VOTI-417825 format. One line per field, with one value per residue (C-alpha): residue number from 1; residue in three letters; z, x, y. Coordinates in steps of 0.001 Angstrom, whole numbers, plus 500000, padded with zeros to 6 digits. Last residue first. Layout:
! residues N
n = c(NUM, ...) $
res = c(Ala, ...) $
w = c(Z, ...) $
u = c(X, ...) $
v = c(Y, ...) $
END
This chain:
! residues 628
n = c(628, 627, 626, 625, 624, 623, 622, 621, 620, 619, 618, 617, 616, 615, 614, 613, 612, 611, 610, 609, 608, 607, 606, 605, 604, 603, 602, 601, 600, 599, 598, 597, 596, 595, 594, 593, 592, 591, 590, 589, 588, 587, 586, 585, 584, 583, 582, 581, 580, 579, 578, 577, 576, 575, 574, 573, 572, 571, 570, 569, 568, 567, 566, 565, 564, 563, 562, 561, 560, 559, 558, 557, 556, 555, 554, 553, 552, 551, 550, 549, 548, 547, 546, 545, 544, 543, 542, 541, 540, 539, 538, 537, 536, 535, 534, 533, 532, 531, 530, 529, 528, 527, 526, 525, 524, 523, 522, 521, 520, 519, 518, 517, 516, 515, 514, 513, 512, 511, 510, 509, 508, 507, 506, 505, 504, 503, 502, 501, 500, 499, 498, 497, 496, 495, 494, 493, 492, 491, 490, 489, 488, 487, 486, 485, 484, 483, 482, 481, 480, 479, 478, 477, 476, 475, 474, 473, 472, 471, 470, 469, 468, 467, 466, 465, 464, 463, 462, 461, 460, 459, 458, 457, 456, 455, 454, 453, 452, 451, 450, 449, 448, 447, 446, 445, 444, 443, 442, 441, 440, 439, 438, 437, 436, 435, 434, 433, 432, 431, 430, 429, 428, 427, 426, 425, 424, 423, 422, 421, 420, 419, 418, 417, 416, 415, 414, 413, 412, 411, 410, 409, 408, 407, 406, 405, 404, 403, 402, 401, 400, 399, 398, 397, 396, 395, 394, 393, 392, 391, 390, 389, 388, 387, 386, 385, 384, 383, 382, 381, 380, 379, 378, 377, 376, 375, 374, 373, 372, 371, 370, 369, 368, 367, 366, 365, 364, 363, 362, 361, 360, 359, 358, 357, 356, 355, 354, 353, 352, 351, 350, 349, 348, 347, 346, 345, 344, 343, 342, 341, 340, 339, 338, 337, 336, 335, 334, 333, 332, 331, 330, 329, 328, 327, 326, 325, 324, 323, 322, 321, 320, 319, 318, 317, 316, 315, 314, 313, 312, 311, 310, 309, 308, 307, 306, 305, 304, 303, 302, 301, 300, 299, 298, 297, 296, 295, 294, 293, 292, 291, 290, 289, 288, 287, 286, 285, 284, 283, 282, 281, 280, 279, 278, 277, 276, 275, 274, 273, 272, 271, 270, 269, 268, 267, 266, 265, 264, 263, 262, 261, 260, 259, 258, 257, 256, 255, 254, 253, 252, 251, 250, 249, 248, 247, 246, 245, 244, 243, 242, 241, 240, 239, 238, 237, 236, 235, 234, 233, 232, 231, 230, 229, 228, 227, 226, 225, 224, 223, 222, 221, 220, 219, 218, 217, 216, 215, 214, 213, 212, 211, 210, 209, 208, 207, 206, 205, 204, 203, 202, 201, 200, 199, 198, 197, 196, 195, 194, 193, 192, 191, 190, 189, 188, 187, 186, 185, 184, 183, 182, 181, 180, 179, 178, 177, 176, 175, 174, 173, 172, 171, 170, 169, 168, 167, 166, 165, 164, 163, 162, 161, 160, 159, 158, 157, 156, 155, 154, 153, 152, 151, 150, 149, 148, 147, 146, 145, 144, 143, 142, 141, 140, 139, 138, 137, 136, 135, 134, 133, 132, 131, 130, 129, 128, 127, 126, 125, 124, 123, 122, 121, 120, 119, 118, 117, 116, 115, 114, 113, 112, 111, 110, 109, 108, 107, 106, 105, 104, 103, 102, 101, 100, 99, 98, 97, 96, 95, 94, 93, 92, 91, 90, 89, 88, 87, 86, 85, 84, 83, 82, 81, 80, 79, 78, 77, 76, 75, 74, 73, 72, 71, 70, 69, 68, 67, 66, 65, 64, 63, 62, 61, 60, 59, 58, 57, 56, 55, 54, 53, 52, 51, 50, 49, 48, 47, 46, 45, 44, 43, 42, 41, 40, 39, 38, 37, 36, 35, 34, 33, 32, 31, 30, 29, 28, 27, 26, 25, 24, 23, 22, 21, 20, 19, 18, 17, 16, 15, 14, 13, 12, 11, 10, 9, 8, 7, 6, 5, 4, 3, 2, 1) $
res = c(Leu, Gly, Leu, Ile, Ile, Asn, Thr, Lys, Asn, Gly, Ser, Lys, Leu, Asn, Gln, Tyr, Arg, Ser, Leu, Ala, Trp, Asn, Thr, Phe, Tyr, Lys, Ala, Tyr, Gly, His, Tyr, Thr, Ile, Tyr, Phe, Val, Lys, Pro, Phe, Gly, Val, Ala, Asn, Phe, Asn, His, Asp, Thr, Trp, Leu, Lys, Lys, Lys, Asp, Phe, Asn, Lys, Lys, Leu, Phe, Asn, Ile, Gly, Asn, Val, Ile, Asn, Lys, Asn, Asp, Ile, Lys, Glu, Thr, Leu, Leu, Leu, Ser, Leu, Ile, Gly, Trp, Ser, Thr, Gln, Ser, Pro, Met, Ser, Lys, Ile, Ser, Pro, Met, Asn, Lys, Lys, Glu, Lys, Trp, Tyr, Thr, Ala, Cys, Asp, Glu, Gly, Trp, Gly, Gly, Asp, Lys, Asn, Gln, Lys, Asn, Lys, Ile, Trp, Thr, Ile, Ser, Lys, Lys, Ile, Tyr, Asp, Thr, Asn, Met, Asp, Glu, Gly, Ala, Ala, Lys, Leu, Ala, His, Leu, Val, Ser, Trp, Thr, Gly, Tyr, Ile, Tyr, Asn, Thr, Gly, Trp, Arg, Gly, Phe, Trp, Ser, Gly, Asp, Lys, Glu, Gln, Glu, Asn, Lys, Leu, Phe, Arg, Val, Gly, Lys, Gln, Ile, Val, Asn, Lys, Tyr, Asn, Lys, Lys, Asp, Ile, Gln, Ser, Leu, Met, Ser, Val, Cys, Arg, Ala, Ser, Val, Asp, Ala, Thr, Pro, Pro, Asp, Leu, Leu, Ala, Gly, His, Asp, Ala, Phe, Pro, Ile, Asn, Asn, Leu, Tyr, Tyr, Phe, Thr, Asn, Asn, Lys, Asp, Phe, Ser, Gly, Trp, Gly, Gly, Asn, Glu, Ser, Gln, Met, Gly, Val, Ile, Trp, Asn, Cys, Ala, Lys, Glu, Leu, Ile, Lys, Lys, Asn, Gln, Tyr, Gly, Ala, Arg, Asn, Leu, Phe, Met, Ala, Val, Val, Ala, Thr, Asp, Asp, Val, Asp, Pro, Tyr, Phe, Asp, Asn, Lys, Tyr, Gln, Phe, Ser, Trp, Gly, Gly, Pro, Leu, Leu, Asn, Lys, Asn, Asn, Thr, Ile, Trp, Asp, Gly, Lys, Ile, Lys, Leu, Ile, Gln, Lys, Lys, Glu, Leu, Trp, Lys, Cys, Ala, Lys, Gln, Ile, Ala, Asn, Asp, Lys, Leu, Thr, Leu, Gly, Ser, Glu, Leu, Leu, Ser, Leu, Gly, Asn, Leu, Ser, Thr, Asp, Trp, Val, Val, Ser, Phe, Cys, Pro, Gln, Cys, Tyr, Ser, Phe, Asn, Lys, Lys, His, Thr, Ile, Leu, Asn, Arg, Val, Ser, Asn, Leu, Ser, Ile, Lys, Tyr, Gln, Lys, Thr, Leu, Gly, Leu, Leu, Asn, Leu, Ala, Ile, Thr, Cys, Asn, Thr, Met, Ala, Pro, Phe, Ile, Ala, Gly, Leu, Gly, His, Ile, Gly, Asn, Leu, Arg, Asn, Leu, Ile, Phe, Asn, Lys, Ala, Lys, Asp, Thr, Ser, Lys, Lys, Lys, Phe, Lys, Lys, Pro, Phe, Ile, Ser, Glu, Thr, Ile, Lys, Leu, Ile, Lys, Asp, Ile, Leu, Ser, Phe, Leu, Tyr, Phe, Tyr, Phe, Ile, Ser, Glu, Lys, Gly, Tyr, Asn, Val, Asn, Leu, Lys, Lys, Asp, Asn, Thr, Leu, Leu, Glu, Lys, Ile, Asn, Ile, Lys, Lys, Pro, Asn, Lys, Ala, Lys, Pro, Lys, Lys, Asp, Leu, Ile, Ile, Leu, Leu, Pro, Val, Val, Val, Thr, Arg, Ser, Trp, Tyr, Ser, Ile, Lys, Asn, Ile, His, Phe, Pro, Phe, Trp, Ser, Pro, Leu, Ser, Met, Ile, Glu, Val, Pro, Met, Ser, Pro, Ile, Lys, Lys, Trp, Ser, Ile, Gln, Gly, Phe, Leu, Ala, Leu, Ser, Ile, Lys, Thr, Phe, Val, Asn, Cys, Asn, Glu, Ile, Gly, Gly, Leu, Asp, Leu, Ile, Lys, Lys, Lys, Ala, Lys, Ile, Met, Phe, Lys, Ser, Ser, Val, Lys, Glu, Gly, Val, Leu, Lys, Leu, Ala, Tyr, Tyr, Ala, Lys, Val, Ser, Thr, Ser, Ile, Asn, Ser, Glu, Gly, Glu, Trp, Phe, Leu, Pro, Trp, Gly, Gly, Asp, Pro, Asn, Gln, Lys, Lys, Lys, Ile, Tyr, Thr, Ser, Leu, Lys, Lys, Glu, Leu, Arg, Glu, Glu, Lys, Ile, Gly, Leu, Phe, His, Asn, Met, Leu, Ile, Tyr, Glu, Ser, Pro, Ile, Thr, Thr, Asp, Ala, Glu, Leu, Glu, Tyr, Leu, Trp, His, Gly, Asp, Lys, Lys, Gln, Asp, Asp, Leu, Leu, Arg, Lys, Lys, Cys, Leu, Glu, Ile, Ile, Asn, Lys, Val, Lys, Met) $
w = c(790139, 791493, 795014, 797880, 801081, 803979, 802724, 803360, 804233, 805462, 804182, 801529, 800541, 800132, 798286, 795820, 795328, 794668, 792261, 790247, 790100, 789217, 786431, 785245, 785256, 783158, 780620, 779978, 779230, 775700, 774770, 771763, 768957, 766582, 763611, 761466, 763074, 766169, 765901, 768088, 769886, 772754, 773968, 770794, 771218, 772656, 775832, 777720, 781434, 783640, 780829, 782887, 785880, 783781, 785297, 783393, 786264, 788779, 786472, 785875, 789604, 790296, 787838, 789397, 792842, 791616, 789928, 792956, 795392, 798283, 798443, 798692, 795720, 795042, 793998, 793798, 790852, 788685, 789601, 788679, 785253, 784494, 785453, 783219, 780406, 780863, 781318, 778186, 777969, 774577, 772789, 774145, 772067, 769935, 771640, 769980, 766640, 764689, 766225, 765030, 767852, 769178, 766505, 768915, 770676, 774414, 776678, 780405, 782658, 784909, 782539, 781821, 780443, 782293, 780296, 782529, 785574, 783932, 782828, 786372, 787663, 785097, 786183, 789833, 788913, 787309, 790157, 792949, 795373, 794500, 795903, 794060, 796009, 793158, 793733, 793340, 790188, 788710, 789464, 787819, 784773, 783924, 784505, 782326, 779500, 779586, 779654, 776943, 774708, 774207, 775309, 773907, 773216, 775732, 775707, 779016, 780198, 781720, 778868, 777698, 777369, 779888, 778334, 780150, 783502, 782507, 781530, 784837, 786624, 784786, 785827, 789403, 789232, 787924, 790668, 793468, 792409, 795766, 797813, 795824, 796040, 794734, 794480, 793202, 790651, 789338, 789211, 787435, 784910, 784399, 783912, 781248, 779338, 779520, 778806, 775741, 774918, 771193, 769348, 765656, 762269, 763129, 760722, 758317, 755381, 756384, 752963, 751524, 754235, 756546, 759704, 759465, 760538, 764003, 764919, 768531, 769512, 772586, 774282, 772704, 773404, 774749, 774958, 778313, 779444, 781056, 777928, 777686, 777458, 780347, 779304, 781829, 784716, 783411, 783180, 786703, 788021, 786352, 787612, 791164, 790898, 789926, 792479, 795226, 794844, 797735, 796008, 798239, 796027, 795745, 794490, 792014, 790645, 790446, 788673, 786137, 785471, 784906, 782688, 780618, 779900, 779040, 776652, 776014, 772310, 771513, 773869, 772320, 774028, 775450, 774418, 775976, 776718, 780154, 781210, 783022, 780543, 781506, 780324, 779196, 775507, 776063, 772830, 770595, 773487, 772805, 769915, 772405, 774883, 775532, 778779, 781409, 779900, 782676, 781676, 784416, 787092, 785402, 785800, 789433, 790204, 788490, 790339, 793715, 792940, 792001, 794993, 797495, 800250, 798004, 798629, 797282, 798546, 795559, 795003, 794766, 792151, 790026, 790345, 789088, 786220, 785220, 785440, 783619, 780909, 780018, 780046, 777804, 775216, 772243, 768790, 765915, 766440, 763369, 762939, 762646, 762130, 763068, 766254, 766963, 765990, 766705, 764229, 765737, 765526, 761745, 761679, 763774, 761567, 758503, 760265, 761115, 757579, 756083, 758409, 757043, 753412, 753199, 749486, 749849, 748393, 750943, 753741, 752569, 752415, 755939, 757329, 755802, 757461, 760808, 760827, 760215, 762794, 765840, 767826, 766622, 764230, 765217, 768436, 766986, 766648, 767506, 764059, 765635, 764524, 761266, 760444, 761052, 759197, 756113, 756210, 756527, 753686, 751514, 752260, 751292, 748175, 747180, 747786, 745687, 742921, 742713, 742566, 738954, 739381, 742311, 740284, 738664, 741416, 743995, 742394, 742395, 746070, 747014, 745273, 747045, 750308, 749923, 748510, 751359, 753946, 753181, 752863, 756349, 757921, 754800, 754371, 753775, 752711, 748942, 746696, 743229, 740499, 737560, 738624, 736616, 739369, 739947, 742093, 739108, 738524, 741484, 740164, 740789, 738914, 740793, 741700, 742848, 742609, 743673, 741671, 743153, 743473, 744484, 746163, 747611, 749172, 750645, 752032, 753473, 755611, 757246, 757283, 759517, 762242, 762156, 762119, 765177, 766956, 766202, 763695, 764189, 764358, 760666, 759743, 757990, 758635, 758364, 761583, 761987, 758635, 755854, 755049, 755692, 753572, 750643, 750538, 748584, 749921, 747000, 747390, 745598, 742619, 740270, 741426, 739202, 740505, 740590, 739925, 743013, 744707, 743633, 745538, 748749, 748297, 747740, 751033, 752876, 751196, 752145, 749798, 747657, 744281, 745032, 744927, 745992, 748974, 746721, 744731, 747928, 748928, 745580, 745560, 749096, 748316, 745252, 747348, 750054, 747511, 745663, 742024, 742857, 743816, 746893, 746035, 748746, 746527, 746174, 749942, 750423, 747734, 749362, 752851, 751585, 749767, 752796, 755295, 752923, 752236, 755814, 756633, 759585, 763016, 764476, 765494, 764736, 761600, 759596, 756601, 753676, 752419, 753958, 756614, 757802, 757203, 760334, 759717, 756162, 757498, 760071, 757452, 755219, 757955, 758190, 754423, 754556, 757117, 754932, 751795, 753208, 749984, 749896, 746653, 748380, 747308, 747812, 751403, 752191, 750831, 753079, 756127, 755045, 755152, 758564, 759884, 758074, 759470, 762584, 765718, 768497, 771482, 773212, 776869, 778361, 782014, 783425, 786289, 784723, 784773, 782938, 784879, 783596, 786579, 788843, 786861, 787156, 790912, 791440, 789468, 791526, 794747, 793390, 792401, 795944, 797445, 795149, 796207, 793644) $
u = c(891932, 894794, 893973, 895466, 895612, 893208, 890749, 887025, 885143, 881956, 879716, 878228, 881715, 882907, 879757, 880036, 883729, 882943, 880102, 882285, 885270, 883194, 881664, 885127, 886315, 883579, 882327, 885913, 887167, 885785, 887745, 886103, 887937, 887626, 889684, 889233, 887083, 889292, 892320, 892419, 889129, 887236, 883867, 882337, 878681, 876968, 879036, 878582, 878140, 878727, 878708, 877648, 875847, 874380, 874021, 871829, 869471, 872275, 874244, 871183, 870418, 873941, 873413, 870069, 871662, 874489, 872135, 869821, 872594, 872466, 876270, 876764, 878371, 881917, 884202, 881349, 880009, 883013, 882956, 879262, 879792, 882815, 880788, 877910, 880421, 881567, 878063, 876655, 873396, 871705, 872802, 872997, 871675, 874189, 876192, 879527, 877911, 879098, 882534, 882991, 884422, 880845, 880261, 881665, 878287, 877990, 875871, 875266, 873008, 870075, 867339, 866436, 869917, 872610, 874283, 872903, 874539, 877978, 877627, 876653, 879789, 881867, 880379, 880986, 884664, 884867, 882924, 885180, 883745, 886282, 889112, 892138, 894383, 896250, 894321, 890992, 892198, 893453, 890194, 888212, 890486, 889958, 886204, 885923, 887903, 885883, 882542, 883841, 884679, 884753, 888256, 891696, 891487, 888747, 887934, 887053, 883651, 882538, 880327, 883029, 885521, 888347, 891815, 893136, 892290, 894086, 897246, 897208, 896875, 899925, 902050, 900887, 901791, 905288, 905845, 904605, 906521, 908228, 905178, 902657, 904634, 902912, 899264, 899961, 902500, 900058, 897024, 898944, 900151, 896642, 895262, 897860, 896763, 893100, 893633, 895837, 899439, 900221, 900790, 900765, 899777, 896157, 894366, 893396, 894181, 897838, 899355, 898252, 900129, 897895, 898379, 902049, 901175, 900402, 904023, 903069, 904952, 906402, 907322, 906487, 904505, 901065, 901299, 901619, 900586, 902399, 902747, 906453, 905712, 906080, 908057, 910844, 908366, 906948, 910419, 911352, 908057, 908596, 912172, 911051, 908132, 910318, 912956, 910322, 910128, 907744, 904387, 901900, 898916, 898244, 901776, 901746, 898372, 899319, 902576, 900731, 898252, 900960, 903040, 900010, 899237, 902850, 903176, 906570, 907489, 910902, 910273, 907008, 906383, 903160, 901232, 900583, 904253, 905681, 907995, 911292, 913986, 916593, 916318, 919515, 918654, 914957, 913523, 914979, 914899, 911197, 912247, 913218, 916060, 915992, 917284, 914668, 911295, 909005, 907449, 909096, 907517, 904140, 904244, 905342, 902496, 899900, 901131, 900945, 897475, 896150, 897827, 896000, 898195, 898830, 895223, 891757, 888809, 886733, 888881, 891969, 890102, 889424, 893028, 894230, 891754, 893211, 896798, 896184, 893949, 896418, 899386, 897504, 895859, 896850, 896871, 894512, 892591, 891764, 888432, 887170, 883703, 881349, 882849, 885225, 888843, 891001, 893759, 896441, 899164, 898779, 900273, 903274, 903662, 904012, 906694, 908787, 908326, 909512, 912535, 913687, 912895, 914540, 913847, 913391, 909870, 908964, 910376, 908174, 905040, 905528, 906379, 903243, 901228, 902983, 902587, 898838, 898432, 900118, 903049, 905243, 906844, 905656, 904946, 906191, 909671, 910070, 911113, 912399, 916047, 915025, 912472, 914759, 917512, 915302, 914260, 917878, 918847, 916127, 917508, 921061, 919774, 917761, 920714, 922923, 920314, 920206, 916603, 915408, 912186, 911028, 911177, 907741, 905687, 907719, 906869, 903152, 903260, 905126, 902486, 899630, 901524, 901808, 898314, 896575, 899045, 898186, 894457, 894499, 891703, 891045, 894688, 893828, 890800, 890808, 888797, 890278, 888018, 888048, 884775, 884653, 882427, 884667, 883142, 882511, 886267, 886543, 889138, 889907, 892795, 892310, 896008, 896211, 900006, 899766, 901745, 904788, 905258, 908933, 909154, 905661, 906400, 909705, 908020, 905285, 907855, 908695, 905101, 903366, 906022, 906351, 902596, 902085, 905024, 903782, 905355, 908309, 910784, 910237, 911148, 909154, 910014, 913764, 915773, 916198, 917946, 916142, 917572, 914453, 912397, 914424, 911816, 909619, 906092, 904127, 900364, 898601, 896394, 899353, 899730, 896724, 893696, 892655, 896143, 896126, 898856, 896986, 893923, 895908, 897404, 893919, 892788, 895659, 894920, 891239, 888471, 886371, 887730, 886714, 883040, 881396, 879297, 876354, 878763, 879741, 876075, 875093, 878039, 877272, 873614, 874600, 877169, 874583, 872056, 874463, 875218, 878754, 879496, 881629, 884888, 887369, 888668, 885125, 884701, 887993, 887074, 883717, 885230, 887991, 885478, 883167, 885843, 887000, 883491, 882188, 878663, 877204, 877686, 875703, 878912, 882011, 883815, 880775, 880283, 877979, 874832, 872165, 871389, 875015, 877403, 879013, 877954, 879276, 882749, 882601, 881572, 884356, 886889, 885585, 885873, 889363, 890419, 889307, 890829, 894262, 896262, 899072, 899679, 901435, 898852, 896090, 897158, 897572, 894084, 892636, 894382, 893260, 889632, 890162, 891488, 889047, 886048, 885905, 888013, 887967, 890253, 889711, 890559, 893937, 894787, 898222, 899404, 901464, 898513, 896203, 893508, 889956, 888958, 889886, 887591, 884771, 885207, 885381, 882152, 880293, 881466, 880639, 877132, 876578, 877740, 875396, 872357, 870446) $
v = c(038057, 040159, 039034, 041027, 039009, 039487, 036901, 036884, 033712, 035387, 032597, 034883, 035996, 032415, 031350, 034233, 033511, 029848, 030614, 033003, 030636, 027584, 029671, 030757, 027151, 025581, 028138, 029199, 025673, 025468, 028590, 030207, 031917, 034861, 036054, 039163, 041867, 041850, 039520, 036422, 036958, 035397, 034060, 032627, 031715, 028660, 028711, 025455, 024732, 021659, 019068, 016041, 017579, 020396, 023867, 026328, 027146, 027520, 029831, 032001, 032027, 033313, 036164, 037049, 037110, 039358, 041801, 041748, 042735, 040259, 039937, 043675, 045394, 046573, 043714, 041181, 043172, 042337, 038634, 038500, 040092, 037935, 034850, 035926, 036309, 032720, 031269, 032983, 034925, 035148, 038318, 041854, 044716, 046698, 049431, 048655, 047915, 050980, 050674, 047085, 044980, 044742, 042063, 039474, 039662, 040201, 038004, 038463, 036437, 037220, 036032, 039676, 040319, 042273, 045046, 047800, 046230, 046142, 049790, 050794, 049076, 050980, 054293, 053446, 052995, 056444, 058027, 056823, 054273, 051559, 053689, 052341, 049971, 048306, 045074, 046873, 048629, 045362, 043561, 046355, 046215, 042541, 042530, 045662, 044093, 040877, 042704, 045061, 042135, 039237, 038237, 039047, 042788, 043547, 047272, 048905, 050131, 053430, 054676, 057095, 054232, 053803, 053698, 056779, 055209, 052024, 053926, 055786, 052440, 051108, 054073, 053586, 049880, 050584, 053160, 050868, 047747, 047152, 048146, 046136, 042919, 039762, 040852, 044358, 043087, 040486, 042753, 045532, 042951, 041554, 045041, 045762, 042650, 043693, 047395, 047006, 047943, 047690, 044400, 045300, 043846, 043201, 045544, 042744, 045044, 044851, 044028, 047369, 049315, 051356, 049308, 050294, 053858, 052476, 051772, 051096, 047949, 049691, 046398, 043068, 039891, 040785, 044555, 046288, 049734, 052642, 054783, 053894, 050198, 047750, 044651, 045210, 045140, 041856, 040318, 041409, 040024, 036650, 036405, 037172, 034770, 031841, 032808, 032472, 028682, 028019, 027764, 029532, 028724, 032457, 033076, 030198, 031309, 034977, 034089, 031932, 034759, 037374, 035101, 034183, 037833, 038704, 035757, 034190, 034165, 032704, 029795, 028596, 025263, 023833, 026949, 030370, 030983, 031672, 034470, 034927, 035910, 038553, 042161, 043901, 044437, 045022, 046426, 043707, 041208, 040586, 038346, 035664, 035413, 031680, 030176, 031018, 030154, 028893, 025560, 023490, 025676, 025256, 021463, 021788, 024193, 021992, 018902, 020627, 021987, 018533, 016873, 019053, 020494, 023499, 024457, 023652, 025697, 026783, 029889, 027681, 025628, 028711, 029874, 026477, 026598, 029957, 028685, 025406, 026831, 029601, 027235, 024762, 027004, 024815, 026411, 027310, 024035, 021966, 020218, 016670, 015220, 012391, 010982, 013869, 014291, 017337, 018219, 020469, 017797, 017805, 021303, 020243, 017170, 019397, 021448, 018398, 017045, 020343, 020375, 017029, 017880, 021297, 021813, 025556, 025312, 022629, 024771, 027668, 025486, 024152, 027600, 029092, 026303, 026803, 030591, 030313, 027490, 029028, 027571, 030481, 028007, 024537, 022629, 019326, 020826, 024527, 025788, 029016, 028942, 027264, 029947, 032936, 031109, 030753, 034416, 035501, 033158, 034672, 038152, 037203, 035477, 038565, 040881, 038632, 038612, 042425, 043797, 043974, 041978, 044135, 047372, 047606, 045977, 047855, 051215, 050397, 049368, 052540, 054659, 052896, 053273, 057041, 057547, 055741, 057018, 060631, 059988, 058475, 056463, 054415, 053463, 049819, 047797, 048331, 045993, 045947, 047357, 044996, 043401, 040214, 038768, 035785, 033039, 030756, 030734, 028387, 025946, 022275, 020677, 017362, 017164, 020825, 020938, 024560, 027100, 028779, 032534, 032211, 035603, 035438, 032042, 033213, 036338, 034095, 032314, 035688, 037012, 034481, 034425, 038208, 038858, 036660, 038275, 041769, 044161, 046492, 043614, 042814, 046356, 049051, 052714, 051869, 052351, 048566, 048261, 046360, 042945, 040847, 043240, 041876, 039096, 041503, 042196, 043626, 043770, 040887, 041709, 041408, 037811, 037108, 035267, 031608, 030253, 028056, 030072, 033214, 031963, 031518, 034997, 036402, 034871, 036534, 039874, 040058, 038989, 041372, 040255, 036674, 037579, 040823, 039748, 038834, 036651, 034830, 034451, 032956, 030549, 029380, 028734, 026693, 024826, 024055, 022796, 020512, 021394, 022505, 018914, 018380, 016655, 017622, 020422, 021759, 021802, 023631, 026172, 026907, 027202, 029500, 031712, 031848, 032844, 035591, 036930, 036864, 035768, 037650, 036097, 033214, 031416, 033470, 034678, 033588, 031241, 031903, 030170, 032419, 029771, 030046, 027148, 025656, 022046, 022220, 023033, 020227, 017684, 019024, 018273, 014699, 014292, 015810, 013235, 010311, 011807, 012611, 012854, 015420, 017342, 020227, 022800, 020255, 019600, 023292, 024048, 021329, 022793, 026264, 025155, 023552, 026904, 029222, 027323, 029504, 029028, 026437, 026047, 022712, 022369, 021551, 021150, 020392, 018202, 015395, 012983, 015383, 017273, 016868, 014721, 017638, 019913, 017371, 016944, 020698, 021181, 018609, 020281, 023756, 022647, 021351, 024666, 026593, 024599, 022554) $
END
């Protein structure tokens, strides 16, 4: 089938996917941790949802590795924490430990070190069910809420996702409740009786290792004698933080981990009305299929709408088309203009102007989403210029001192905090990253390069400093170096960098060398571990192939063999009904801890790549600067 015919079929399908009010939403899938935690939450609270839990357990069993464990991403190595939660969830639902898959799971979990080897968040869940002692949990007193802003640890010094997860968790840790656990299910069989506590923090700094270990020991001894008035004051601060950001059906922080902690905390505080609101926000994330159900980590609606909009603009739609008009109007209504969110801490005089990732998350607009939405509205020719002006001003104000941009906060670079015992997941902070910074440079260059010249130049310097030795760039929010490199190359082109310079040629060579024999590209989520950065490519994926093609189209001739081979891969794997499907995870929440896959990526990025290829091949070049 010819490329132009594939594009027409693809456009029709993408247009059919649009909701009546103008937005697009595709499924966002994570590993089995999310449905496992949903089941654990139910049994902690004593909620009965037997039919749903059976469907969730079907999904969990479906994702089990051949070795008996559960991975962080499809076809990845079994992970101890993911596996323990999956095993416990299945046992709570009623799966017999004598079944083959439970026997295999038990063996693999014990081989991985048993319960004692889990991460802190998993240990907290187990302590709530009385499976391990609270003494094995790092101290996080609720009095943290009352620490002054100059103190080395402060709630505003950690990322938005950490903040919204930690604040309700402080209430839980303070009260140390015991799960209702109606069936009195335990998993003592997963204990190895290894008295040595697994340590995952402070490994890069002997100083911080001993310092934070000492502080943790002191807190464990003194926490019980903290003044009661101080504790009440701190608990009230945590409670007010939650209530001010409860966010209705969309939930605290609009992300599953924060919402489940919030639900439990509100239950412990006896706030029945707010508890029910929070519980419903968690239930709202359940996605039902014919034979199973799973729980999404959040809804990627603004992200999907803006990226899909750009894809359709590339394939020939304009503002004259109803679909583009509706998408623009829907996004206009979603701009956050009244709420000064947590980002205001480092931007006292900055006015709001961003968009969130989800349907509604006003306290936490997303820098990346804001940049992409603005580029879509600008390219579509949407007439409300004030929207773009406010967005640009907000993005400029969110630039960090080093020239880069984080996702939700400015200058969130308190790296020493990653060494505290509680932060063994290594995702406590939101520092500037290459992919998000690239999007901001792209946006400002596309909308008004002259006016934002100094900000753009500062951003470009940051991007140059972030380049890896092999020529690639790290992808914080997409897998991985292919995504990061695609992001940065577009930013550099938009900013006016000479695309024939050696450092850019090096990145293009890296892209070419990563191409598979079938013409596609495939990068494993395991590349987030340093020792596996240069591991062989995996089976080619439509989304990553699209990023590879789009990158090469910036510098190479249209008949370049790498480009042609990539296009042929997409043509060969096209399906009239499903379009394209990624069979591996294509994104990341927190590297080495939490991975996701956007079901829409394999559809709209492929349409985007094929459309740009067809446009360039037909000589349809544009004179305007395109950030993406």
